[in-house]
Every structure is written in C-alpha cells, then in structure tokens.
OpenMM code with the backbone's topology and positions (N, CA, C; nanometers):
from openmm import Vec3, app, unit

residues = "MET TYR PRO GLU ALA TYR ILE GLN PHE LEU ILE HIS PHE ASN GLY ASN ARG ASP TYR PHE GLU CYS HIS GLU ILE LEU GLU GLU TYR TRP LYS GLU SER ASN GLU ARG LYS LYS ASP SER ILE TRP VAL GLY PHE ILE LEU LEU ALA VAL SER ARG TYR HIS HIS ARG ARG GLY ASN PHE ASN GLY ALA LYS ARG THR LEU GLU LYS ALA ILE LYS ILE LEU SER LEU GLN ASP CYS GLU ARG VAL ILE GLN GLY LEU ASP ALA ASP LYS LEU PHE SER LYS LEU THR LYS LEU LEU SER GLN ILE ASN ASN GLU GLU SER TYR GLN SER ILE ASN LEU PRO VAL THR ASP PRO VAL LEU ILE ASP ALA CYS THR LYS GLU CYS LYS GLU LYS GLY PHE ILE TRP GLY GLN GLU SER ASN LEU VAL ASP GLU LEU ILE VAL HIS ARG HIS LYS LEU ARG ASP ARG THR PHE ILE ILE GLU GLU ARG LEU GLU ALA GLN LYS ASN ARG LYS GLY ASN GLU".split()
positions = [
    Vec3(-2.5391, 23.8537, 16.5998),
    Vec3(-2.5247, 23.9972, 16.5826),
    Vec3(-2.6037, 24.0464, 16.4602),
    Vec3(-2.5934, 23.9758, 16.3493),
    Vec3(-2.6687, 24.0087, 16.2282),
    Vec3(-2.7654, 23.8952, 16.1988),
    Vec3(-2.8826, 23.9297, 16.1453),
    Vec3(-2.9760, 23.8226, 16.1094),
    Vec3(-2.9154, 23.7310, 16.0024),
    Vec3(-2.9425, 23.6037, 16.0127),
    Vec3(-2.8923, 23.5068, 15.9144),
    Vec3(-2.9394, 23.5441, 15.7735),
    Vec3(-3.0611, 23.5961, 15.7625),
    Vec3(-3.1136, 23.6359, 15.6308),
    Vec3(-3.0271, 23.7457, 15.5687),
    Vec3(-2.9765, 23.8360, 15.6510),
    Vec3(-2.8911, 23.9438, 15.6002),
    Vec3(-2.7578, 23.8874, 15.5502),
    Vec3(-2.7024, 23.7943, 15.6242),
    Vec3(-2.5770, 23.7304, 15.5807),
    Vec3(-2.6000, 23.6590, 15.4476),
    Vec3(-2.7120, 23.5876, 15.4362),
    Vec3(-2.7436, 23.5193, 15.3097),
    Vec3(-2.7615, 23.6203, 15.1969),
    Vec3(-2.8280, 23.7311, 15.2252),
    Vec3(-2.8433, 23.8390, 15.1270),
    Vec3(-2.7063, 23.8853, 15.0772),
    Vec3(-2.6170, 23.9125, 15.1706),
    Vec3(-2.4841, 23.9627, 15.1339),
    Vec3(-2.4037, 23.8616, 15.0524),
    Vec3(-2.4121, 23.7339, 15.0871),
    Vec3(-2.3321, 23.6369, 15.0113),
    Vec3(-2.3851, 23.6218, 14.8686),
    Vec3(-2.5140, 23.6412, 14.8505),
    Vec3(-2.5670, 23.6374, 14.7139),
    Vec3(-2.5406, 23.7690, 14.6412),
    Vec3(-2.5433, 23.8809, 14.7125),
    Vec3(-2.5193, 24.0107, 14.6497),
    Vec3(-2.3728, 24.0246, 14.6092),
    Vec3(-2.2818, 23.9998, 14.7022),
    Vec3(-2.1386, 24.0158, 14.6760),
    Vec3(-2.0720, 23.8870, 14.6297),
    Vec3(-2.1445, 23.7761, 14.6343),
    Vec3(-2.0879, 23.6468, 14.5960),
    Vec3(-2.1291, 23.6059, 14.4566),
    Vec3(-2.2393, 23.5328, 14.4442),
    Vec3(-2.2769, 23.4825, 14.3110),
    Vec3(-2.3658, 23.5780, 14.2318),
    Vec3(-2.3994, 23.6937, 14.2881),
    Vec3(-2.4765, 23.7999, 14.2193),
    Vec3(-2.6177, 23.7556, 14.1833),
    Vec3(-2.6745, 23.6685, 14.2652),
    Vec3(-2.8117, 23.6240, 14.2411),
    Vec3(-2.9052, 23.7221, 14.3120),
    Vec3(-2.9336, 23.8329, 14.2444),
    Vec3(-3.0128, 23.9395, 14.3031),
    Vec3(-3.1573, 23.8968, 14.3267),
    Vec3(-3.2071, 23.8068, 14.2445),
    Vec3(-3.3421, 23.7557, 14.2652),
    Vec3(-3.3488, 23.6825, 14.3991),
    Vec3(-3.2474, 23.6026, 14.4272),
    Vec3(-3.2419, 23.5312, 14.5544),
    Vec3(-3.2270, 23.6297, 14.6701),
    Vec3(-3.1503, 23.7357, 14.6505),
    Vec3(-3.1379, 23.8403, 14.7532),
    Vec3(-3.2758, 23.8928, 14.7906),
    Vec3(-3.3542, 23.9219, 14.6891),
    Vec3(-3.4894, 23.9730, 14.7081),
    Vec3(-3.5739, 23.8725, 14.7856),
    Vec3(-3.5706, 23.7475, 14.7431),
    Vec3(-3.6525, 23.6433, 14.8061),
    Vec3(-3.6168, 23.6265, 14.9546),
    Vec3(-3.4896, 23.6221, 14.9839),
    Vec3(-3.4418, 23.6004, 15.1207),
    Vec3(-3.4869, 23.7135, 15.2126),
    Vec3(-3.4609, 23.8374, 15.1705),
    Vec3(-3.4942, 23.9488, 15.2583),
    Vec3(-3.6433, 23.9775, 15.2637),
    Vec3(-3.7155, 23.9507, 15.1556),
    Vec3(-3.8597, 23.9726, 15.1603),
    Vec3(-3.9235, 23.8805, 15.2646),
    Vec3(-3.8816, 23.7567, 15.2656),
    Vec3(-3.9343, 23.6619, 15.3643),
    Vec3(-3.9003, 23.7084, 15.5059),
    Vec3(-3.7759, 23.7502, 15.5259),
    Vec3(-3.7335, 23.7979, 15.6578),
    Vec3(-3.8132, 23.9216, 15.6980),
    Vec3(-3.8296, 24.0143, 15.6059),
    Vec3(-3.9028, 24.1388, 15.6320),
    Vec3(-4.0470, 24.1094, 15.6718),
    Vec3(-4.1096, 24.0191, 15.5996),
    Vec3(-4.2488, 23.9852, 15.6305),
    Vec3(-4.2623, 23.9254, 15.7704),
    Vec3(-4.1608, 23.8522, 15.8126),
    Vec3(-4.1660, 23.7870, 15.9432),
    Vec3(-4.1268, 23.8781, 16.0588),
    Vec3(-4.0471, 23.9820, 16.0326),
    Vec3(-3.9852, 24.0512, 16.1450),
    Vec3(-4.0115, 24.1997, 16.1603),
    Vec3(-4.0604, 24.2679, 16.0623),
    Vec3(-4.0628, 24.4139, 16.0710),
    Vec3(-4.1993, 24.4772, 16.0595),
    Vec3(-4.3009, 24.4051, 16.0931),
    Vec3(-4.4358, 24.4594, 16.0859),
    Vec3(-4.4660, 24.5178, 15.9475),
    Vec3(-4.3924, 24.4722, 15.8501),
    Vec3(-4.4124, 24.5118, 15.7100),
    Vec3(-4.4058, 24.6622, 15.6863),
    Vec3(-4.3178, 24.7296, 15.7581),
    Vec3(-4.3007, 24.8735, 15.7370),
    Vec3(-4.2349, 24.8963, 15.6010),
    Vec3(-4.2941, 24.9827, 15.5214),
    Vec3(-4.2453, 25.0098, 15.3856),
    Vec3(-4.1124, 25.0854, 15.3851),
    Vec3(-4.0772, 25.1486, 15.4967),
    Vec3(-3.9502, 25.2212, 15.5027),
    Vec3(-3.8454, 25.1464, 15.5848),
    Vec3(-3.8654, 25.0167, 15.6024),
    Vec3(-3.7692, 24.9323, 15.6727),
    Vec3(-3.6380, 24.9257, 15.5942),
    Vec3(-3.5293, 24.9149, 15.6670),
    Vec3(-3.3988, 24.8989, 15.6019),
    Vec3(-3.3995, 24.7774, 15.5094),
    Vec3(-3.4744, 24.6737, 15.5480),
    Vec3(-3.4792, 24.5518, 15.4664),
    Vec3(-3.5451, 24.5805, 15.3318),
    Vec3(-3.6449, 24.6664, 15.3298),
    Vec3(-3.7082, 24.7050, 15.2032),
    Vec3(-3.6074, 24.7807, 15.1172),
    Vec3(-3.5264, 24.8649, 15.1788),
    Vec3(-3.4221, 24.9355, 15.1044),
    Vec3(-3.3252, 24.8397, 15.0367),
    Vec3(-3.2827, 24.7377, 15.1094),
    Vec3(-3.1923, 24.6384, 15.0514),
    Vec3(-3.2617, 24.5528, 14.9453),
    Vec3(-3.3884, 24.5209, 14.9683),
    Vec3(-3.4652, 24.4445, 14.8688),
    Vec3(-3.4717, 24.5237, 14.7384),
    Vec3(-3.5051, 24.6519, 14.7478),
    Vec3(-3.5150, 24.7364, 14.6281),
    Vec3(-3.3797, 24.7521, 14.5588),
    Vec3(-3.2732, 24.7588, 14.6356),
    Vec3(-3.1394, 24.7663, 14.5761),
    Vec3(-3.1113, 24.6410, 14.4939),
    Vec3(-3.1433, 24.5253, 14.5484),
    Vec3(-3.1219, 24.3994, 14.4753),
    Vec3(-3.2080, 24.3956, 14.3493),
    Vec3(-3.3325, 24.4401, 14.3590),
    Vec3(-3.4214, 24.4422, 14.2425),
    Vec3(-3.3656, 24.5364, 14.1363),
    Vec3(-3.3125, 24.6488, 14.1781),
    Vec3(-3.2529, 24.7434, 14.0838),
    Vec3(-3.1348, 24.6810, 14.0093),
    Vec3(-3.0507, 24.6095, 14.0833),
    Vec3(-2.9350, 24.5439, 14.0199),
    Vec3(-2.9825, 24.4380, 13.9200),
    Vec3(-3.0877, 24.3661, 13.9554),
    Vec3(-3.1443, 24.2641, 13.8671),
    Vec3(-3.1940, 24.3291, 13.7377),
    Vec3(-3.2695, 24.4377, 13.7504),
    Vec3(-3.3205, 24.5075, 13.6322),
    Vec3(-3.2071, 24.5647, 13.5468),
    Vec3(-3.1085, 24.6254, 13.6135),
    Vec3(-2.9980, 24.6869, 13.5395),
    Vec3(-2.9230, 24.5822, 13.4571),
    Vec3(-2.8948, 24.4701, 13.5188),
    Vec3(-2.8206, 24.3637, 13.4491),
    Vec3(-2.8971, 24.3166, 13.3248),
    Vec3(-3.0298, 24.3199, 13.3317),
    Vec3(-3.1138, 24.2756, 13.2194),
    Vec3(-3.1427, 24.3889, 13.1202),
    Vec3(-3.0885, 24.5080, 13.1444),
    Vec3(-3.1082, 24.6197, 13.0522),
    Vec3(-3.2403, 24.6932, 13.0698),
    Vec3(-3.3101, 24.6687, 13.1802),
    Vec3(-3.4341, 24.7388, 13.2096),
    Vec3(-3.3987, 24.8646, 13.2898),
    Vec3(-3.3633, 24.9703, 13.2187),
    Vec3(-3.3149, 25.0921, 13.2836),
    Vec3(-3.4245, 25.1640, 13.3614),
    Vec3(-3.5477, 25.1623, 13.3100),
    Vec3(-3.6573, 25.2280, 13.3824),
    Vec3(-3.6833, 25.1598, 13.5163),
    Vec3(-3.6912, 25.0283, 13.5160),
    Vec3(-3.7124, 24.9537, 13.6403),
    Vec3(-3.5948, 24.9712, 13.7354),
    Vec3(-3.4740, 24.9693, 13.6815),
    Vec3(-3.3539, 24.9852, 13.7639),
    Vec3(-3.3516, 25.1230, 13.8298),
    Vec3(-3.3857, 25.2256, 13.7535),
    Vec3(-3.3848, 25.3625, 13.8064),
    Vec3(-3.4909, 25.3796, 13.9145),
    Vec3(-3.6107, 25.3372, 13.8851),
    Vec3(-3.7227, 25.3532, 13.9788),
    Vec3(-3.6934, 25.2839, 14.1120),
    Vec3(-3.6460, 25.1602, 14.1073),
    Vec3(-3.6215, 25.0863, 14.2310),
    Vec3(-3.4976, 25.1376, 14.3047),
    Vec3(-3.3961, 25.1820, 14.2312),
    Vec3(-3.2770, 25.2359, 14.2976),
    Vec3(-3.3095, 25.3674, 14.3678),
    Vec3(-3.3884, 25.4520, 14.3046),
    Vec3(-3.4267, 25.5782, 14.3698),
    Vec3(-3.5017, 25.5512, 14.5001),
    Vec3(-3.5916, 25.4547, 14.4978),
    Vec3(-3.6650, 25.4187, 14.6200),
    Vec3(-3.5691, 25.3619, 14.7249),
    Vec3(-3.4760, 25.2778, 14.6814),
    Vec3(-3.3793, 25.2182, 14.7751),
    Vec3(-3.2956, 25.3266, 14.8425),
    Vec3(-3.2465, 25.4216, 14.7641),
    Vec3(-3.1648, 25.5299, 14.8197),
    Vec3(-3.2450, 25.6093, 14.9220),
    Vec3(-3.3691, 25.6396, 14.8881),
    Vec3(-3.4543, 25.7169, 14.9797),
    Vec3(-3.4718, 25.6423, 15.1119),
    Vec3(-3.5041, 25.5150, 15.1044),
    Vec3(-3.5266, 25.4365, 15.2266),
    Vec3(-3.3975, 25.4182, 15.3059),
    Vec3(-3.2887, 25.3842, 15.2372),
    Vec3(-3.1623, 25.3628, 15.3082),
    Vec3(-3.1104, 25.4920, 15.3708),
    Vec3(-3.1391, 25.6061, 15.3097),
    Vec3(-3.0927, 25.7326, 15.3666),
    Vec3(-3.1649, 25.7633, 15.4980),
    Vec3(-3.2837, 25.7092, 15.5169),
    Vec3(-3.3559, 25.7267, 15.6432),
    Vec3(-3.2862, 25.6526, 15.7569),
    Vec3(-3.2089, 25.5490, 15.7239),
    Vec3(-3.1424, 25.4642, 15.8232),
    Vec3(-3.0077, 25.5192, 15.8664),
    Vec3(-2.9591, 25.6181, 15.7968),
    Vec3(-2.8211, 25.6619, 15.8081),
    Vec3(-2.7986, 25.7513, 15.9294),
    Vec3(-2.8044, 25.6937, 16.0463),
    Vec3(-2.7886, 25.7718, 16.1694),
    Vec3(-2.6417, 25.7898, 16.2070),
    Vec3(-2.5679, 25.6812, 16.2078),
    Vec3(-2.4305, 25.6851, 16.2571),
    Vec3(-2.3282, 25.6583, 16.1474),
    Vec3(-2.3665, 25.6761, 16.0246),
    Vec3(-2.2803, 25.6520, 15.9078),
    Vec3(-2.2417, 25.5055, 15.8950),
    Vec3(-2.3134, 25.4192, 15.9641),
    Vec3(-2.2936, 25.2753, 15.9495),
    Vec3(-2.4314, 25.2134, 15.9345),
    Vec3(-2.4491, 25.1365, 15.8313),
    Vec3(-2.5765, 25.0697, 15.8073),
    Vec3(-2.5506, 24.9199, 15.8021),
    Vec3(-2.5937, 24.8506, 15.9049),
    Vec3(-2.5823, 24.7047, 15.9103),
    Vec3(-2.4436, 24.6547, 15.8695),
    Vec3(-2.3403, 24.7114, 15.9273),
    Vec3(-2.2039, 24.6656, 15.9017),
    Vec3(-2.1422, 24.7180, 15.7736),
    Vec3(-2.2104, 24.8129, 15.7083),
    Vec3(-2.1596, 24.8710, 15.5836),
    Vec3(-2.1086, 25.0122, 15.6100),
    Vec3(-2.0135, 25.0551, 15.5306),
    Vec3(-1.9673, 25.1935, 15.5345),
    Vec3(-2.0706, 25.2765, 15.4575),
    Vec3(-2.1498, 25.3548, 15.5285),
    Vec3(-2.2603, 25.4291, 15.4670),
    Vec3(-2.2103, 25.5310, 15.3646),
    Vec3(-2.0997, 25.5993, 15.3927),
    Vec3(-2.0479, 25.6977, 15.2969),
    Vec3(-2.0136, 25.6309, 15.1641),
    Vec3(-1.9426, 25.5179, 15.1726),
    Vec3(-1.9068, 25.4453, 15.0502),
    Vec3(-2.0310, 25.3898, 14.9815),
    Vec3(-2.1256, 25.3409, 15.0610),
    Vec3(-2.2487, 25.2865, 15.0046),
    Vec3(-2.3220, 25.3932, 14.9231),
    Vec3(-2.3451, 25.5091, 14.9824),
    Vec3(-2.4201, 25.6129, 14.9114),
    Vec3(-2.3421, 25.6684, 14.7924),
    Vec3(-2.2111, 25.6701, 14.8022),
    Vec3(-2.1294, 25.7097, 14.6874),
    Vec3(-2.1484, 25.6118, 14.5723),
    Vec3(-2.1462, 25.4830, 14.6035),
    Vec3(-2.1679, 25.3800, 14.5003),
    Vec3(-2.3083, 25.3903, 14.4414),
    Vec3(-2.4082, 25.4121, 14.5260),
    Vec3(-2.5461, 25.4190, 14.4780),
    Vec3(-2.5684, 25.5411, 14.3895),
    Vec3(-2.5063, 25.6530, 14.4243),
    Vec3(-2.5161, 25.7738, 14.3422),
    Vec3(-2.4524, 25.7496, 14.2054),
    Vec3(-2.3369, 25.6845, 14.2056),
    Vec3(-2.2693, 25.6512, 14.0796),
    Vec3(-2.3542, 25.5557, 13.9961),
    Vec3(-2.4145, 25.4558, 14.0613),
    Vec3(-2.5020, 25.3616, 13.9910),
    Vec3(-2.6201, 25.4329, 13.9260),
    Vec3(-2.6799, 25.5246, 13.9992),
    Vec3(-2.7946, 25.5982, 13.9461),
    Vec3(-2.7540, 25.6775, 13.8230),
    Vec3(-2.6372, 25.7370, 13.8249),
    Vec3(-2.5865, 25.8095, 13.7090),
    Vec3(-2.5652, 25.7153, 13.5903),
    Vec3(-2.5070, 25.5978, 13.6163),
    Vec3(-2.4849, 25.4995, 13.5098),
    Vec3(-2.6172, 25.4524, 13.4503),
    Vec3(-2.7146, 25.4317, 13.5349),
    Vec3(-2.8470, 25.3880, 13.4875),
    Vec3(-2.9122, 25.4988, 13.4060),
    Vec3(-2.9053, 25.6226, 13.4559),
    Vec3(-2.9627, 25.7361, 13.3815),
    Vec3(-2.8991, 25.7515, 13.2438),
    Vec3(-2.7702, 25.7187, 13.2343),
    Vec3(-2.6979, 25.7263, 13.1067),
    Vec3(-2.7074, 25.5973, 13.0267),
    Vec3(-2.7870, 25.5031, 13.0776),
    Vec3(-2.8065, 25.3727, 13.0150),
    Vec3(-2.6752, 25.3011, 12.9842),
    Vec3(-2.5846, 25.3081, 13.0823),
    Vec3(-2.4574, 25.2367, 13.0719),
    Vec3(-2.4787, 25.0904, 13.1097),
    Vec3(-2.3964, 25.0053, 13.0557),
    Vec3(-2.4064, 24.8614, 13.0826),
    Vec3(-2.3850, 24.8305, 13.2297),
    Vec3(-2.4487, 24.7247, 13.2727),
    Vec3(-2.4352, 24.6744, 13.4091),
    Vec3(-2.2905, 24.6388, 13.4389),
    Vec3(-2.2468, 24.6713, 13.5600),
    Vec3(-2.1197, 24.6254, 13.6146),
    Vec3(-2.1448, 24.5860, 13.7596),
    Vec3(-2.0825, 24.4802, 13.8043),
    Vec3(-2.0993, 24.4348, 13.9420),
    Vec3(-2.0442, 24.5388, 14.0388),
    Vec3(-2.1095, 24.5498, 14.1528),
    Vec3(-2.0568, 24.6301, 14.2638),
    Vec3(-2.0592, 24.5431, 14.3886),
    Vec3(-1.9737, 24.5762, 14.4821),
    Vec3(-1.9749, 24.5107, 14.6119),
    Vec3(-2.0287, 24.6073, 14.7154),
    Vec3(-2.1177, 24.5587, 14.7989),
    Vec3(-2.1589, 24.6403, 14.9113),
    Vec3(-2.0385, 24.6519, 15.0044),
    Vec3(-2.0106, 24.7742, 15.0535),
    Vec3(-1.8875, 24.7980, 15.1312),
    Vec3(-1.8990, 24.7514, 15.2766),
    Vec3(-1.8842, 24.6216, 15.2959),
    Vec3(-1.8905, 24.5627, 15.4300),
    Vec3(-1.7621, 24.5997, 15.5036),
    Vec3(-1.7774, 24.6557, 15.6242),
    Vec3(-1.6603, 24.6976, 15.7013),
    Vec3(-1.6417, 24.6188, 15.8307),
    Vec3(-1.7475, 24.5599, 15.8811),
    Vec3(-1.7388, 24.4861, 16.0066),
    Vec3(-1.6644, 24.3547, 15.9823),
    Vec3(-1.5479, 24.3368, 16.0465),
    Vec3(-1.4696, 24.2144, 16.0248),
    Vec3(-1.5444, 24.0856, 16.0604),
    Vec3(-1.6306, 24.0916, 16.1596),
    Vec3(-1.7093, 23.9741, 16.1986),
    Vec3(-1.8052, 23.9376, 16.0850),
    Vec3(-1.8675, 24.0379, 16.0268),
    Vec3(-1.9607, 24.0149, 15.9165),
    Vec3(-1.8866, 23.9665, 15.7920),
    Vec3(-1.7735, 24.0253, 15.7624),
    Vec3(-1.6922, 23.9810, 15.6477),
    Vec3(-1.6535, 23.8350, 15.6645),
    Vec3(-1.6102, 23.7993, 15.7845),
    Vec3(-1.5692, 23.6616, 15.8116),
    Vec3(-1.6863, 23.5651, 15.7922),
    Vec3(-1.8017, 23.6003, 15.8474),
    Vec3(-1.9201, 23.5141, 15.8339),
    Vec3(-1.9585, 23.4978, 15.6869),
    Vec3(-1.9538, 23.6073, 15.6116),
    Vec3(-1.9933, 23.6027, 15.4702),
    Vec3(-1.8935, 23.5242, 15.3847),
    Vec3(-1.7655, 23.5463, 15.4060),
    Vec3(-1.6662, 23.4764, 15.3236),
    Vec3(-1.6656, 23.3268, 15.3529),
    Vec3(-1.6851, 23.2902, 15.4785),
    Vec3(-1.6937, 23.1469, 15.5123),
    Vec3(-1.8150, 23.0830, 15.4457),
    Vec3(-1.9286, 23.1506, 15.4530),
    Vec3(-2.0518, 23.0984, 15.3939),
    Vec3(-2.0390, 23.0906, 15.2415),
    Vec3(-1.9762, 23.1906, 15.1808),
    Vec3(-1.9527, 23.1866, 15.0359),
    Vec3(-1.8714, 23.0637, 14.9983),
    Vec3(-1.7655, 23.0415, 15.0726),
    Vec3(-1.6785, 22.9271, 15.0447),
    Vec3(-1.7564, 22.7969, 15.0543),
    Vec3(-1.8406, 22.7841, 15.1582),
    Vec3(-1.9208, 22.6624, 15.1759),
    Vec3(-2.0179, 22.6418, 15.0591),
    Vec3(-2.0676, 22.7503, 15.0013),
    Vec3(-2.1642, 22.7407, 14.8914),
    Vec3(-2.0959, 22.7351, 14.7544),
    Vec3(-1.9644, 22.7483, 14.7541),
    Vec3(-1.8916, 22.7444, 14.6277),
    Vec3(-1.8906, 22.8773, 14.5537),
    Vec3(-1.9200, 22.9864, 14.6242),
    Vec3(-1.9146, 23.1209, 14.5658),
    Vec3(-1.7800, 23.1835, 14.5995),
    Vec3(-1.7475, 23.2853, 14.5251),
    Vec3(-1.6273, 23.3638, 14.5552),
    Vec3(-1.6726, 23.5040, 14.5930),
    Vec3(-1.6398, 23.5461, 14.7148),
    Vec3(-1.6765, 23.6786, 14.7643),
    Vec3(-1.6141, 23.7842, 14.6735),
    Vec3(-1.6977, 23.8671, 14.6133),
    Vec3(-1.6494, 23.9758, 14.5288),
    Vec3(-1.6326, 23.9401, 14.3823),
    Vec3(-1.6716, 23.8186, 14.3420),
    Vec3(-1.6566, 23.7808, 14.2006),
    Vec3(-1.7489, 23.8630, 14.1122),
    Vec3(-1.7123, 23.8761, 13.9871),
    Vec3(-1.7954, 23.9473, 13.8896),
    Vec3(-1.9188, 23.8633, 13.8565),
    Vec3(-2.0210, 23.9302, 13.8133),
    Vec3(-2.1443, 23.8631, 13.7730),
    Vec3(-2.1211, 23.7814, 13.6468),
    Vec3(-2.1799, 23.6617, 13.6441),
    Vec3(-2.1747, 23.5768, 13.5253),
    Vec3(-2.2910, 23.6184, 13.4359),
    Vec3(-2.2619, 23.6985, 13.3353),
    Vec3(-2.3659, 23.7570, 13.2508),
    Vec3(-2.4289, 23.6590, 13.1529),
    Vec3(-2.3747, 23.5377, 13.1430),
    Vec3(-2.4327, 23.4388, 13.0518),
    Vec3(-2.5078, 23.3282, 13.1260),
    Vec3(-2.5122, 23.3357, 13.2576),
    Vec3(-2.5840, 23.2360, 13.3368),
    Vec3(-2.7332, 23.2693, 13.3349),
    Vec3(-2.8066, 23.2049, 13.2453),
    Vec3(-2.9501, 23.2306, 13.2276),
    Vec3(-3.0286, 23.2091, 13.3572),
    Vec3(-2.9855, 23.1129, 13.4378),
    Vec3(-3.0580, 23.0828, 13.5608),
    Vec3(-3.0526, 23.1981, 13.6613),
    Vec3(-2.9514, 23.2809, 13.6524),
    Vec3(-2.9406, 23.3966, 13.7414),
    Vec3(-2.9907, 23.5226, 13.6718),
    Vec3(-2.9509, 23.5439, 13.5490),
    Vec3(-2.9853, 23.6673, 13.4782),
    Vec3(-3.1355, 23.6784, 13.4521),
    Vec3(-3.1993, 23.5687, 13.4168),
    Vec3(-3.3425, 23.5709, 13.3819),
    Vec3(-3.4248, 23.4834, 13.4763),
    Vec3(-3.3887, 23.4832, 13.6010),
    Vec3(-3.4485, 23.3899, 13.6964),
    Vec3(-3.5995, 23.4051, 13.7100),
    Vec3(-3.6505, 23.5268, 13.7022),
    Vec3(-3.7944, 23.5449, 13.7210),
    Vec3(-3.8759, 23.4766, 13.6110),
    Vec3(-3.8178, 23.4591, 13.4945),
    Vec3(-3.8879, 23.3929, 13.3843),
    Vec3(-3.8858, 23.2408, 13.3981),
    Vec3(-3.7903, 23.1897, 13.4729),
    Vec3(-3.7675, 23.0454, 13.4793),
    Vec3(-3.8238, 22.9792, 13.6045),
    Vec3(-3.8794, 23.0570, 13.6964),
    Vec3(-3.9275, 23.0003, 13.8226),
    Vec3(-4.0708, 22.9495, 13.8115),
    Vec3(-4.1054, 22.8652, 13.9037),
    Vec3(-4.2423, 22.8141, 13.9129),
    Vec3(-4.3258, 22.9189, 13.9847),
    Vec3(-4.4260, 22.9727, 13.9179),
    Vec3(-4.5081, 23.0803, 13.9734),
    Vec3(-4.6415, 23.0316, 14.0269),
    Vec3(-4.6613, 22.9040, 14.0361),
    Vec3(-4.7895, 22.8481, 14.0798),
    Vec3(-4.8337, 22.9063, 14.2138),
    Vec3(-4.7443, 22.9080, 14.3107),
    Vec3(-4.7772, 22.9577, 14.4442),
    Vec3(-4.8146, 23.1056, 14.4405),
    Vec3(-4.7414, 23.1843, 14.3650),
    Vec3(-4.7681, 23.3281, 14.3547),
    Vec3(-4.9050, 23.3531, 14.2931),
    Vec3(-4.9359, 23.2818, 14.1881),
    Vec3(-5.0656, 23.2977, 14.1220),
    Vec3(-5.1787, 23.2596, 14.2161),
    Vec3(-5.1616, 23.1497, 14.2897),
    Vec3(-5.2628, 23.1065, 14.3858),
    Vec3(-5.2830, 23.2113, 14.4959),
    Vec3(-5.1732, 23.2691, 14.5454),
    Vec3(-5.1819, 23.3738, 14.6478),
    Vec3(-5.2578, 23.4954, 14.5957),
    Vec3(-5.2283, 23.5375, 14.4729),
    Vec3(-5.2966, 23.6522, 14.4125),
    Vec3(-5.4462, 23.6280, 14.3980),
    Vec3(-5.4815, 23.5112, 14.3490),
    Vec3(-5.6231, 23.4779, 14.3319),
    Vec3(-5.6959, 23.4769, 14.4661),
    Vec3(-5.6301, 23.4240, 14.5684),
    Vec3(-5.6894, 23.4208, 14.7025),
    Vec3(-5.7085, 23.5632, 14.7558),
    Vec3(-5.6092, 23.6506, 14.7347),
    Vec3(-5.6198, 23.7898, 14.7800),
    Vec3(-5.7339, 23.8619, 14.7077),
    Vec3(-5.7481, 23.8391, 14.5769),
    Vec3(-5.8579, 23.8993, 14.5003),
    Vec3(-5.9932, 23.8508, 14.5534),
    Vec3(-6.0003, 23.7238, 14.5802),
    Vec3(-6.1238, 23.6653, 14.6324),
    Vec3(-6.1596, 23.7267, 14.7676),
    Vec3(-6.0597, 23.7450, 14.8527),
    Vec3(-6.0813, 23.8053, 14.9859),
    Vec3(-6.1256, 23.9512, 14.9751),
    Vec3(-6.0647, 24.0244, 14.8804),
    Vec3(-6.1026, 24.1653, 14.8600),
    Vec3(-6.2479, 24.1762, 14.8138),
    Vec3(-6.2860, 24.0904, 14.7206),
    Vec3(-6.4241, 24.0928, 14.6695),
    Vec3(-6.5228, 24.0561, 14.7793),
    Vec3(-6.4844, 23.9663, 14.8681),
    Vec3(-6.5699, 23.9259, 14.9783),
    Vec3(-6.5876, 24.0345, 15.0825),
    Vec3(-6.4898, 24.1270, 15.0899),
    Vec3(-6.4965, 24.2365, 15.1870),
    Vec3(-6.5667, 24.3602, 15.1333),
    Vec3(-6.6003, 24.3611, 15.0076),
    Vec3(-6.6642, 24.4797, 14.9464),
    Vec3(-6.8102, 24.4854, 14.9737),
] * unit.nanometer
topology = app.Topology()
chain = topology.addChain("A")
for resn in residues:
    res = topology.addResidue(resn, chain)
    for name in ("N", "CA", "C"):
        topology.addAtom(name, app.Element.getBySymbol(name[0]), res)
C-alpha cells in the first residue's frame, strides 16, 4: 500500500530522528520513481526532513528556506485532506507552528508526523521495534552521529559524481 522507502522515512522521522537518513532514503526513491519532478510529494517530505536537520543544528536560515519550500510542495498534494496516511490538517498546523518557531529562532523540538492510517502505524511501529527505535521518542541532541551527520560521512562518491557532471557539462558546451 505504501512504498517501503516511505515507511523507512517515517520510522527515521518519528523514531530515531535521523533526518539525514530520511533525506537519503526518499531522495533515492524519488530519483527512481517520479521522473524527478521538483513538485513531487517525495520532494516535499525530503525538504521537511532537511528543514528539521537544519533547525536542530541551529541553522535557522536553512531551516526556514527548506520548510517554506516543503509547505508549498506539500500543499499542492492536499486534495482529500489526507497525504500518504497523514492527517493533512494536523500536518499543516504543525508546519505552520514550526515555521513560526524558526522565524523566532526558537530551539529545536521534536515533532511527530501525524500518521492516521492504522496499517501504516502498525508497519512503522513494528519496524521501529526491529531497529531498536522507539516510535515518537524525542531527538537525542547529543548524538553527534545524527546531529552532525553530514560532516561525518564519506563524501568520496558525491565528489566524484560532481566532477563527472562538470566534465559532461563542459563537453556539451
């Protein structure tokens, strides 16, 4: 019913709060499945995770910019007041409150995406348990591996991809 990547996104978002992993999971899924549309619901969720990552690290400008984009994209999806098993009214209420907190440069606080579909909740809570996460737990603000993950990862592949793209662009000019 739901893509496995979305379930993994949710367990990291509402479980261990690894927003960087949320981004990685959905970006890969988006690249494979949605013709890379910039207004895809998956891009909205990716930007939401990036915003939470920035906010937790005190980067209010990055958090604001990405959250505004996420809200814009997710609002395009809001046809039936349900977005991928979430309560859309509660979701947008939370996002509006988050944007206000970011604008006021208030400290990060964990939020849970308002999952309403019992099948999705069951799948996520079971997967959390298997991974040793607790569904709905607060973010561990002292876990360097999660809070500052982008600084600690191996970027070799990313750098190689960028250099290859630059080389291809120069060859096409």
